[in-house]
C-alpha positions as CSV (number, residue, x, y, z in Angstrom):
1,M,0.0,0.0,0.0
2,K,1.1,3.6,-0.6
3,T,2.0,5.2,2.8
4,R,1.2,8.9,3.5
5,P,4.3,10.9,4.2
6,D,3.2,11.6,7.8
7,C,2.7,7.9,8.5
8,V,4.7,4.7,9.0
9,F,3.6,1.3,7.8
10,R,4.8,-1.9,9.5
11,S,4.1,-5.3,7.9
12,A,4.7,-8.9,8.9
13,A,3.1,-12.3,8.0
14,D,0.6,-12.0,10.8
15,F,0.5,-8.2,11.5
16,R,-0.1,-4.9,9.8
17,L,0.2,-1.5,11.4
18,L,-0.2,2.0,9.9
19,V,0.5,4.8,12.4
20,T,1.2,8.5,12.3
21,K,4.9,9.3,12.9
22,E,3.9,11.7,15.8
23,H,2.3,8.8,17.7
24,E,4.6,6.0,16.7
25,T,6.4,6.0,20.0
26,T,3.2,6.0,22.0
27,I,1.9,3.0,20.1
28,R,5.1,1.1,20.4
29,R,5.3,1.7,24.1
30,A,1.7,0.3,24.4
31,G,3.0,-3.0,23.0
32,L,1.3,-2.6,19.6
33,V,4.3,-4.1,17.7
34,D,3.0,-7.6,16.7
35,A,-0.2,-9.7,16.7
36,R,0.3,-10.9,20.3
37,G,0.8,-7.3,21.5
38,Y,-2.4,-6.3,19.7
39,E,-4.5,-9.0,21.4
40,G,-2.9,-8.1,24.8
41,L,-3.7,-4.4,24.3
42,L,-7.4,-5.0,23.8
43,V,-7.5,-7.2,26.9
44,S,-5.6,-4.7,29.2
45,L,-7.3,-1.4,28.2
46,P,-10.5,-0.1,29.8
47,G,-13.6,-0.5,27.7
48,V,-16.1,2.2,26.9
49,Q,-19.4,2.2,25.0
50,G,-19.2,2.7,21.3
51,G,-20.5,1.4,18.0
52,R,-21.3,-2.3,17.6
53,G,-19.1,-3.3,20.5
54,S,-16.9,-2.0,23.3
55,N,-14.2,0.5,22.4
56,R,-10.9,1.0,24.2
57,I,-9.2,4.1,25.5
58,L,-5.4,4.3,25.3
59,A,-3.9,7.2,27.3
60,G,-1.5,9.4,25.3
61,P,1.7,10.9,26.6
62,P,1.2,13.5,29.4
63,E,1.1,16.4,27.0
64,G,-1.0,14.5,24.4
65,S,-4.6,13.4,23.9
66,S,-6.0,9.9,24.5
67,I,-6.7,7.6,21.6
68,R,-10.0,5.8,21.2
69,I,-9.5,2.3,19.7
70,R,-12.5,0.9,17.8
71,P,-12.3,-2.8,17.1
72,L,-13.9,-3.5,13.7
73,R,-16.9,-5.8,13.8
74,R,-19.1,-7.2,11.1
75,G,-22.7,-6.0,10.8
76,G,-25.6,-7.5,9.0
77,I,-26.7,-11.1,9.0
78,L,-23.2,-12.6,9.5
79,G,-22.4,-10.2,12.4
80,P,-23.6,-12.4,15.3
81,W,-21.6,-15.3,14.0
82,L,-18.3,-13.8,12.7
83,G,-18.1,-10.9,15.1
84,D,-14.7,-9.2,14.7
85,R,-13.2,-11.9,12.4
86,F,-12.3,-11.1,8.8
87,L,-10.6,-13.1,6.1
88,R,-8.4,-10.2,5.0
89,P,-6.5,-7.5,6.9
90,G,-7.2,-4.5,4.6
91,R,-10.4,-3.1,6.0
92,P,-9.0,-0.6,8.6
93,F,-6.4,0.7,6.2
94,R,-9.0,1.5,3.6
95,E,-10.9,3.4,6.2
96,F,-7.8,5.2,7.3
97,E,-7.1,6.3,3.7
98,R,-10.7,7.6,3.4
99,W,-10.6,9.3,6.8
100,A,-7.3,11.0,6.2
101,A,-8.3,12.1,2.7
102,L,-11.5,13.7,3.9
103,R,-9.9,15.3,6.9
104,D,-7.3,16.8,4.5
105,R,-10.1,18.4,2.6
106,G,-11.5,20.0,5.8
107,A,-14.2,17.4,6.8
108,P,-15.0,17.5,10.5
109,L,-13.4,14.3,11.7
110,P,-11.2,13.4,14.7
111,R,-7.6,13.0,13.7
112,P,-6.9,9.4,12.7
113,I,-3.9,7.8,14.5
114,F,-3.5,4.2,13.4
115,A,-5.0,1.2,11.7
116,V,-4.0,-2.3,12.7
117,S,-4.7,-5.9,11.8
118,G,-3.5,-9.0,13.5
119,R,-3.9,-12.6,12.4
120,K,-5.2,-15.2,14.9
121,G,-5.5,-18.6,13.3
122,L,-7.4,-18.3,10.0
123,F,-8.9,-14.9,10.6
124,W,-7.7,-11.3,11.0
125,R,-8.9,-9.0,13.8
126,S,-8.6,-5.3,13.1
127,A,-9.0,-1.9,14.8
128,F,-9.0,1.8,14.1
129,G,-7.6,4.5,16.4
130,A,-8.4,8.2,16.4
131,I,-8.1,11.1,18.8
132,E,-10.6,10.9,21.7
133,Y,-12.7,13.9,22.7
134,P,-13.5,13.0,26.3
135,S,-16.2,15.7,26.7
136,A,-18.0,14.7,23.5
137,M,-21.0,12.4,23.4
138,D,-22.6,10.5,20.6
139,A,-25.8,12.1,19.4
140,G,-28.0,9.5,21.1
141,R,-26.6,10.1,24.5
142,W,-26.5,13.8,23.9
143,L,-30.3,13.8,23.3
144,E,-30.8,11.6,26.4
145,S,-29.0,14.3,28.4
146,G,-31.9,16.6,27.9
147,P,-30.4,19.7,26.2
148,D,-32.5,22.8,26.6
149,R,-34.1,24.4,23.5
150,A,-31.1,26.7,22.8
151,R,-28.6,23.9,23.0
152,L,-30.8,21.5,21.0
153,H,-31.1,24.1,18.2
154,A,-27.3,24.8,18.4
155,G,-26.5,21.1,18.2
156,C,-28.8,20.6,15.1
157,R,-27.1,23.6,13.4
158,A,-23.6,22.2,14.3
159,F,-24.5,18.8,12.9
160,A,-25.9,20.3,9.7
161,R,-22.8,22.4,9.1
162,A,-20.6,19.4,9.8
163,L,-22.5,17.1,7.4
164,R,-22.5,19.8,4.7
165,C,-18.7,20.2,5.1
166,F,-18.3,16.4,5.0
167,H,-20.4,16.2,1.8
168,D,-18.7,19.1,0.2
169,A,-15.4,17.3,0.8
170,G,-16.7,14.5,-1.4
171,G,-17.7,12.0,1.4
172,L,-20.9,9.9,1.4
173,H,-21.0,8.5,4.9
174,G,-23.2,5.5,4.1
175,D,-23.9,4.6,7.8
176,L,-25.1,7.8,9.4
177,H,-26.9,7.2,12.6
178,L,-26.9,8.8,16.1
179,G,-24.0,6.7,17.3
180,N,-21.7,8.0,14.5
181,I,-22.3,11.7,15.3
182,L,-20.2,13.2,18.2
183,I,-21.5,16.5,19.8
184,E,-19.5,18.5,22.3
185,N,-21.3,21.3,24.3
186,G,-19.4,24.5,24.5
187,P,-19.5,27.2,27.2
188,R,-22.3,28.8,25.1
189,P,-24.7,27.1,22.8
190,E,-23.1,28.9,19.8
191,A,-19.8,27.1,20.6
192,T,-21.3,23.6,20.2
193,R,-19.1,21.4,18.0
194,C,-19.8,18.3,16.0
195,W,-17.8,15.5,14.4
196,L,-18.6,12.5,12.3
197,I,-17.0,9.1,13.0
198,D,-16.9,5.5,11.7
199,L,-16.2,5.7,8.0
200,D,-16.2,2.0,7.3
201,D,-19.0,2.3,4.7
202,T,-18.0,5.8,3.5
203,R,-17.4,6.4,-0.2
204,L,-15.3,9.2,-1.8
205,L,-17.3,10.6,-4.7
206,G,-15.5,13.8,-5.7
207,S,-18.8,15.7,-5.9
208,L,-22.1,14.7,-4.4
209,S,-25.5,15.1,-6.1
210,P,-28.5,16.1,-4.1
211,R,-29.7,12.5,-4.3
212,H,-26.5,11.3,-2.6
213,R,-26.7,14.0,0.1
214,A,-30.3,13.0,0.7
215,K,-29.3,9.4,1.2
216,D,-27.3,10.2,4.3
217,L,-30.1,12.4,5.8
218,V,-32.8,9.8,5.2
219,R,-30.5,7.1,6.6
220,L,-30.2,9.2,9.8
221,F,-33.9,9.7,10.1
222,R,-34.5,6.0,9.5
223,S,-32.1,5.1,12.3
224,C,-33.8,7.6,14.7
225,E,-37.2,6.1,14.0
226,K,-35.8,2.6,14.4
227,A,-34.3,3.6,17.8
228,G,-37.6,5.2,18.9
229,R,-36.1,8.7,18.8
230,D,-38.2,10.1,15.9
231,G,-40.2,12.0,18.5
232,D,-37.1,14.3,19.0
233,L,-37.3,15.2,15.3
234,S,-40.1,17.8,15.2
235,P,-40.9,19.6,12.0
236,R,-39.2,22.6,13.5
237,I,-36.0,20.7,14.1
238,L,-36.0,19.2,10.6
239,A,-36.6,22.6,9.0
240,L,-33.8,24.1,11.2
241,T,-31.4,21.3,10.2
242,L,-32.1,21.6,6.5
243,S,-31.8,25.4,6.6
244,A,-28.4,25.2,8.3
245,Y,-27.3,22.6,5.8
246,C,-28.3,24.5,2.7
247,G,-27.5,28.0,3.8
248,R,-28.6,30.4,1.1
249,D,-28.5,27.8,-1.7
250,R,-32.2,27.6,-2.6
251,A,-31.6,25.4,-5.6
252,L,-29.9,22.8,-3.4
253,R,-32.7,23.0,-0.9
254,A,-35.4,22.4,-3.5
255,R,-33.6,19.4,-5.0
256,L,-32.8,18.0,-1.6
257,L,-36.5,18.2,-0.6
258,R,-37.5,16.3,-3.7
259,S,-34.9,13.6,-3.1
260,I,-35.7,13.3,0.6
261,S,-39.4,12.9,-0.1
262,I,-38.6,9.9,-2.3
263,G,-36.5,8.5,0.5
264,F,-39.3,8.9,3.0
265,R,-41.6,7.0,0.7
266,R,-39.2,4.1,0.7
267,L,-39.2,4.3,4.5
268,R,-42.5,2.4,4.5
269,R,-40.7,-0.8,3.5
270,H,-38.3,-0.4,6.5
271,R,-41.2,0.2,8.9
272,L,-42.9,-3.0,7.7
273,A,-39.6,-4.9,8.3
274,W,-39.3,-3.5,11.8
275,W,-42.9,-4.5,12.6
276,I,-42.2,-8.0,11.5
277,G,-38.9,-8.1,13.3
278,R,-40.6,-7.2,16.6
279,R,-43.1,-10.0,16.3
280,L,-41.0,-12.9,15.0
281,S,-38.4,-15.0,16.8
282,A,-34.8,-14.5,15.9
283,T,-34.7,-17.8,14.1
284,V,-37.7,-17.2,11.9
285,L,-36.5,-13.6,11.2
286,A,-33.1,-14.9,10.1
287,L,-34.7,-17.4,7.7
288,A,-37.0,-14.7,6.3
289,V,-34.2,-12.3,5.7
290,L,-32.0,-14.9,4.0
291,L,-35.0,-15.8,1.7
292,A,-35.6,-12.1,0.9
293,V,-32.0,-11.4,0.1
294,G,-31.6,-14.4,-2.0
295,C,-34.7,-13.7,-4.1
296,R,-35.1,-10.0,-4.2
297,K,-34.4,-8.0,-7.4
298,P,-32.2,-4.9,-7.5
299,D,-33.8,-1.7,-6.1
300,E,-32.6,0.1,-9.2
301,E,-34.0,-2.5,-11.7
302,G,-36.4,0.0,-13.2
303,I,-33.7,2.4,-14.4
304,G,-32.2,0.2,-17.1
305,P,-33.4,0.3,-20.7
306,A,-36.3,-1.9,-21.7
307,P,-35.1,-5.1,-23.5
308,E,-37.2,-4.3,-26.6
309,A,-35.4,-1.0,-27.0
310,I,-31.9,-2.4,-27.1
311,R,-30.4,-2.8,-30.6
312,W,-26.8,-3.8,-29.7
313,S,-24.9,-4.6,-26.4
314,L,-21.5,-4.9,-24.9
315,L,-20.2,-5.9,-21.4
316,A,-17.0,-4.5,-20.0
317,T,-14.8,-4.9,-16.9
318,G,-11.1,-4.7,-16.0
319,D,-8.2,-5.9,-13.8
320,T,-9.5,-9.4,-13.7
321,G,-6.5,-11.7,-13.8
322,R,-5.9,-12.7,-10.2
323,T,-5.4,-16.2,-8.9
324,S,-6.6,-17.8,-5.7
325,P,-6.2,-21.3,-4.0
326,L,-10.0,-21.6,-3.8
327,P,-11.3,-19.3,-6.6
328,D,-14.9,-20.6,-6.5
329,L,-15.1,-19.4,-2.9
330,F,-12.9,-16.4,-2.7
331,E,-11.9,-15.0,-6.1
332,G,-13.8,-11.9,-7.1
333,Q,-13.4,-12.5,-10.8
334,R,-15.7,-15.5,-10.5
335,V,-18.6,-13.7,-9.0
336,V,-18.2,-10.8,-11.5
337,A,-18.0,-13.2,-14.4
338,R,-21.1,-15.1,-13.2
339,A,-23.0,-11.9,-12.9
340,M,-21.9,-10.9,-16.5
341,T,-23.1,-14.3,-17.7
342,A,-26.4,-13.9,-16.0
343,E,-26.8,-10.5,-17.5
344,A,-26.0,-11.8,-21.0
345,K,-28.6,-14.6,-20.6
346,R,-31.2,-12.0,-19.6
347,I,-30.4,-9.8,-22.7
348,P,-27.8,-11.2,-25.2
349,V,-24.7,-9.2,-25.8
350,S,-22.4,-8.8,-28.9
351,G,-19.0,-8.7,-27.2
352,I,-16.9,-8.5,-24.0
353,V,-14.2,-5.9,-23.3
354,L,-11.4,-6.6,-20.8
355,L,-9.6,-3.5,-19.8
356,G,-6.1,-4.7,-18.9
357,D,-4.3,-6.4,-16.1
358,N,-5.7,-9.6,-17.6
359,F,-3.0,-11.7,-15.8
360,Y,-1.7,-10.6,-12.4
361,W,0.9,-10.1,-11.1
362,H,3.5,-10.3,-13.9
363,G,1.6,-11.1,-17.1
364,L,1.9,-14.4,-19.0
365,D,4.8,-16.8,-19.4
366,R,5.0,-19.9,-21.5
367,A,5.5,-22.2,-18.5
368,H,2.1,-21.3,-17.0
369,L,0.3,-20.3,-20.2
370,V,-2.3,-23.1,-20.3
371,E,-3.0,-23.1,-16.6
372,R,-3.5,-19.3,-16.6
373,L,-5.8,-19.4,-19.6
374,K,-8.0,-22.0,-17.9
375,Q,-8.2,-20.1,-14.6
376,N,-8.5,-16.5,-15.9
377,L,-10.4,-16.9,-19.2
378,V,-12.0,-20.2,-19.8
379,R,-13.6,-21.0,-16.4
380,P,-14.9,-17.4,-15.8
381,Y,-16.1,-16.7,-19.4
382,C,-17.1,-20.2,-20.6
383,H,-20.5,-19.0,-21.7
384,F,-19.0,-16.5,-24.2
385,L,-16.2,-18.7,-25.8
386,A,-15.8,-20.4,-29.1
387,L,-13.4,-23.3,-28.4
388,D,-12.6,-24.3,-32.0
389,G,-9.1,-23.0,-32.4
390,P,-6.0,-25.1,-33.2
391,R,-5.0,-25.4,-29.5
392,S,-8.5,-25.2,-27.9
393,N,-8.3,-28.9,-26.9
394,E,-5.7,-28.0,-24.4
395,I,-8.1,-25.8,-22.4
396,R,-11.5,-27.2,-23.3
397,E,-11.8,-29.3,-20.1
398,A,-12.0,-26.0,-18.0
399,C,-15.3,-25.1,-19.7
400,P,-18.1,-27.2,-18.3
401,L,-20.7,-26.1,-20.9
402,P,-21.2,-28.0,-24.2
403,G,-21.0,-25.9,-27.4
404,S,-24.8,-25.9,-27.7
405,A,-25.2,-24.1,-24.3
406,R,-22.6,-21.4,-25.1
407,D,-23.2,-18.1,-26.9
408,P,-19.8,-17.2,-28.3
409,V,-18.9,-13.5,-28.7
410,P,-15.6,-11.7,-29.4
411,L,-13.4,-10.9,-26.3
412,F,-11.7,-7.5,-26.9
413,A,-8.8,-6.9,-24.6
414,V,-6.1,-4.2,-23.9
415,L,-2.9,-4.5,-21.9
416,G,-2.5,-3.3,-18.4
417,N,0.7,-2.4,-16.5
418,H,0.9,-5.8,-14.9
419,D,0.6,-7.5,-18.3
420,L,3.9,-5.9,-19.2
421,E,6.0,-7.3,-16.3
422,T,7.1,-10.5,-18.1
423,P,9.1,-9.9,-21.4
424,E,7.1,-12.5,-23.4
425,S,3.7,-11.5,-22.0
426,V,2.7,-9.0,-24.7
427,S,3.4,-11.4,-27.6
428,L,1.7,-14.3,-25.8
429,E,-1.5,-12.2,-25.2
430,R,-1.6,-10.8,-28.7
431,E,-0.4,-13.7,-30.8
432,T,-0.8,-17.0,-28.8
433,I,-4.1,-16.7,-27.0
434,P,-6.0,-16.6,-30.3
435,E,-4.7,-20.1,-31.0
436,F,-6.7,-21.3,-28.0
437,L,-9.5,-18.7,-28.1
438,P,-10.3,-17.6,-31.7
439,G,-12.6,-14.9,-30.3
440,W,-9.8,-13.1,-28.5
441,K,-9.0,-9.7,-30.2
442,M,-6.3,-7.2,-29.3
443,S,-4.8,-4.2,-31.1
444,R,-1.8,-5.0,-33.2
445,G,-0.2,-1.7,-32.4
446,L,-0.6,1.2,-30.0
447,A,-4.2,1.9,-31.1
448,E,-6.6,0.2,-33.6
449,A,-10.2,0.7,-34.5
450,V,-12.5,-2.3,-34.7
451,E,-16.0,-2.2,-36.2
452,I,-18.1,-4.1,-33.7
453,G,-21.8,-3.1,-34.3
454,P,-24.1,-1.0,-36.4
455,G,-22.3,2.3,-36.7
456,I,-20.1,1.5,-33.6
457,S,-16.3,1.6,-33.6
458,L,-14.3,0.3,-30.7
459,V,-10.8,1.9,-30.5
460,L,-8.4,-0.4,-28.6
461,F,-5.7,1.8,-27.1
462,E,-2.6,0.5,-25.3
463,S,-2.1,3.1,-22.6
464,E,1.0,1.4,-20.9
465,I,3.3,0.9,-23.9
466,A,3.9,4.6,-24.6
467,I,2.5,6.3,-21.5
468,D,5.1,9.1,-21.5
469,D,5.3,9.6,-25.3
470,R,3.0,12.5,-26.2
471,E,3.9,12.3,-29.9
472,A,3.4,8.5,-30.2
473,I,0.0,8.7,-28.4
474,A,-1.2,11.6,-30.6
475,T,-0.1,9.9,-33.8
476,A,-1.6,6.4,-33.0
477,L,-4.9,7.7,-31.5
478,Q,-5.6,10.2,-34.2
479,D,-4.9,7.7,-36.9
480,A,-7.1,5.0,-35.3
481,I,-10.0,7.5,-34.7
482,A,-9.7,8.7,-38.3
483,K,-10.1,5.2,-39.5
484,A,-13.1,4.5,-37.3
485,E,-16.3,4.4,-39.3
486,G,-18.5,5.5,-36.4
487,P,-20.5,7.7,-35.8
488,W,-20.3,6.0,-32.4
489,I,-16.7,5.7,-31.2
490,I,-15.9,3.9,-27.9
491,L,-12.3,4.1,-26.6
492,A,-11.2,1.1,-24.5
493,T,-7.9,1.6,-22.5
494,H,-6.4,0.5,-19.2
495,R,-5.3,3.7,-17.5
496,P,-8.1,6.3,-16.9
497,I,-7.8,9.8,-18.5
498,A,-10.4,11.5,-16.3
499,T,-8.2,11.2,-13.2
500,D,-4.5,10.9,-12.2
501,D,-3.3,7.8,-10.4
502,L,-4.5,9.1,-7.1
503,G,-8.0,9.9,-8.2
504,N,-7.4,13.7,-8.5
505,P,-8.3,15.8,-11.5
506,P,-5.5,15.3,-14.0
507,R,-2.8,17.9,-14.5
508,G,-0.6,17.2,-17.6
509,G,1.1,14.0,-18.5
510,Y,-0.7,10.9,-20.0
511,P,-4.3,12.1,-19.4
512,E,-3.6,15.4,-21.1
513,F,-1.8,13.6,-24.0
514,V,-4.8,11.4,-24.6
515,S,-7.4,14.1,-24.2
516,D,-5.5,16.4,-26.6
517,A,-5.2,13.6,-29.1
518,I,-8.9,13.0,-29.1
519,A,-9.6,16.7,-29.5
520,G,-7.1,16.9,-32.3
521,S,-8.8,14.1,-34.2
522,G,-11.8,16.4,-34.8
523,R,-14.2,13.6,-34.1
524,A,-16.5,12.8,-31.1
525,V,-15.4,10.0,-28.9
526,Q,-18.6,9.6,-26.9
527,L,-17.5,6.9,-24.4
528,V,-14.3,6.0,-22.7
529,L,-13.9,2.7,-20.8
530,A,-11.0,2.3,-18.4
531,G,-9.7,0.1,-15.6
532,H,-6.6,0.4,-13.4
533,H,-8.5,1.9,-10.4
534,H,-10.2,-1.1,-8.7
535,N,-13.6,0.4,-8.3
536,L,-16.7,1.7,-10.1
537,Q,-16.6,5.4,-11.3
538,V,-18.4,7.6,-13.7
539,F,-17.3,10.9,-15.1
540,E,-19.0,13.5,-17.2
541,V,-16.2,15.2,-19.1
542,G,-16.8,18.5,-20.9
543,S,-13.4,19.6,-22.1
544,P,-11.6,19.4,-24.4
545,T,-14.4,17.3,-26.0
546,P,-17.6,16.1,-24.2
547,S,-17.7,12.4,-23.3
548,L,-18.9,9.9,-20.7
549,Q,-16.0,8.1,-19.0
550,I,-16.5,4.9,-17.1
551,G,-14.0,3.4,-14.6
552,I,-14.6,-0.4,-14.1
553,G,-11.4,-1.8,-12.9
554,S,-13.0,-3.9,-10.2
555,G,-13.4,-7.1,-12.1
556,S,-11.7,-9.1,-9.3
557,R,-11.1,-6.9,-6.3
558,A,-12.3,-3.5,-4.9
559,L,-9.9,-0.9,-3.6
560,P,-9.4,2.9,-3.4
561,P,-8.8,5.4,-4.7
562,L,-12.1,6.9,-5.8
563,A,-12.0,10.3,-7.4
564,R,-10.9,13.0,-5.0
565,N,-12.4,16.5,-5.1
566,H,-13.2,15.9,-8.7
567,P,-15.8,18.2,-10.3
568,Q,-16.6,15.8,-13.1
569,A,-17.3,12.7,-11.0
570,R,-20.9,11.6,-11.1
571,F,-20.8,8.2,-9.4
572,G,-18.3,6.1,-7.4
573,A,-18.3,2.9,-5.3
574,I,-15.5,0.7,-4.0
575,E,-17.2,-2.4,-5.1
576,L,-16.8,-5.2,-7.6
577,G,-18.7,-4.9,-10.8
578,F,-19.0,-4.4,-14.5
579,A,-20.7,-2.2,-17.1
580,R,-23.2,-2.9,-19.8
581,I,-23.3,-0.7,-22.9
582,D,-26.5,-0.7,-25.0
583,L,-27.3,1.1,-28.2
584,V,-30.9,2.4,-27.9
585,G,-33.2,4.8,-29.6
586,E,-33.3,5.7,-33.3
587,G,-32.5,8.8,-35.4
588,D,-31.9,11.9,-33.3
589,D,-32.8,10.0,-30.2
590,E,-30.2,7.3,-30.7
591,R,-27.8,7.1,-27.7
592,L,-25.5,4.8,-25.8
593,A,-27.0,3.7,-22.4
594,V,-24.3,2.7,-19.9
595,S,-25.4,0.7,-16.9
596,V,-23.0,0.2,-14.0
597,F,-23.6,-3.0,-12.0
598,Q,-22.3,-3.9,-8.5
599,T,-21.8,-7.6,-7.6
600,G,-21.0,-9.3,-4.3
601,R,-17.4,-9.9,-3.4
602,W,-17.3,-13.6,-2.6
603,P,-18.5,-16.3,-5.1
604,G,-19.4,-18.6,-2.2
605,L,-21.8,-16.0,-0.8
606,A,-23.1,-14.6,-4.0
607,W,-26.7,-15.6,-3.1
608,L,-26.5,-13.2,-0.2
609,Q,-25.3,-10.3,-2.4
610,P,-27.3,-10.3,-5.6
611,T,-26.1,-8.1,-8.5
612,R,-27.4,-4.6,-8.3
613,L,-27.8,-1.9,-10.9
614,R,-26.1,1.1,-9.2
615,A,-26.3,3.8,-11.9
616,R,-27.2,4.5,-15.5
617,F,-26.0,7.2,-17.8
618,D,-26.9,7.9,-21.4
619,V,-24.6,9.7,-23.9
620,D,-25.7,11.1,-27.3
621,R,-23.6,11.5,-30.5
622,Q,-22.3,14.9,-29.4
623,G,-21.0,13.5,-26.1
624,R,-23.7,15.0,-24.0
625,V,-24.5,13.0,-20.8
626,I,-27.9,12.4,-19.1
627,D,-28.0,10.8,-15.7
628,R,-30.8,8.2,-15.8
629,S,-30.1,6.9,-12.3
630,I,-32.4,9.3,-10.5
631,G,-34.9,10.0,-13.3
632,P,-36.1,13.4,-14.5
633,E,-36.0,16.2,-12.0
């Protein structure tokens, strides 16, 4: 992982620690130096109320502040059984990265001190440490303390300003309830302070739409009602909070009210669930929830294009080529590929696009060629393959479906940075894979246009081969775009051009080279598909030429960074998933409809996490983008 300059990262086979340099000595003296020291620390420190379980307080040096340690615990259905046990150690470090990034942008958060994971047997136990505010209370206990009217109003205003600051910094909290809001009374009501905590479910979105902002507010109201504290939320309190949040921005207030009203209508479903939950035994409730989760359809199902309107389709994902000892249980590529197969069976597609890093970690080599093709191409994408090449017999056993049950389509692929690690990898991917899989298609040079549908050209662009060569990029891209028949042009590449490598708005270098090359072609490239960042992201780019840009590099694992403080970001989620591209409409109404799907993370538990349609955006021939996720305003 990339360490912040003000932090130190320690790693061993059974221990991970990320700590600020300022507090490294304090943490070391406390014994937090290995997995055994971590377990001992949790036992020896005093416990305090907090979150899903007890927190711990570590006293700082005499001149410093205490540190609140929050052991991470699972929520949801598996929470009572798995508790604080995780299969991987990365969860607190992802939270630390989000926490530090938002705090750097001015979000009201306690200062993060460390993230730690220690292995015990098969599982990892993790914790997160931040500065403790001893005089602050969570919002639930603060309300129970009976603040007078002046302090109640001051607390609401402080919370509203804190949440507005958090949202403006690009954070969508995702789990906003009374326990995740800290309020500290000042000597006067006007001096009341507020912080948000527990960012385990937080997403960094660059810029938040009113719909996203309303989600956090409705989530908070729902938690208040579930906890029986909705009586504290009088119309006057709600109006005061909304007014403090919006300030003088009347347009934001109007759009927020519309989005909140939609959220409140959905609250009826939750009320029904609570009513059932209070009247059923825990066993019956658990069975009902499992049945509901396994059978329900995505909440966003209605925002996709109708099947009869679709004239041509493509599926795309990236960064898929990982390996695992038990891939059918733990490998993310399997669950994404199964979801793609199910989607293609629902509405057939004309091709698949793989956006680089097709074979982690070092590309292909001849010694492991057949084994890697079986694991990373044949087993996941069996439904889409024609196995009639000169060497297909060597890999056919990995595909359980007979030819009559498959629906072969071309697999278009570009190279990722990991595909270049082994000297022979490029030639093996370009020249040898087609001997096994005749449908495998790659660019023969730096860029190549392929006609893949009615008026649709796919430009395969190799971002990694000449990433620092402005002239080579301009020449190859402009030539490929000029040869594309169009009028629809889709650019498929590994490295994104809407952001830099850290998720920030790009400044010079490769993204500028590519954007200038597209502008210099004089033609519209309506859609850009990219991987590299292991998450789902959508950007509406207006300059130098309008386009819709989709980041879908989470074909096997989900990681930060999401776009940071990015004015062109329209959607983001650190989740596994893929995109579907459909040509819909006719004449002047013809457009590309891009649907972004989120899948579960574990193939063995896919029935608990059904595929969800998270967002849909349309783009017309001029590159103008319409957000179909929330419907017309």
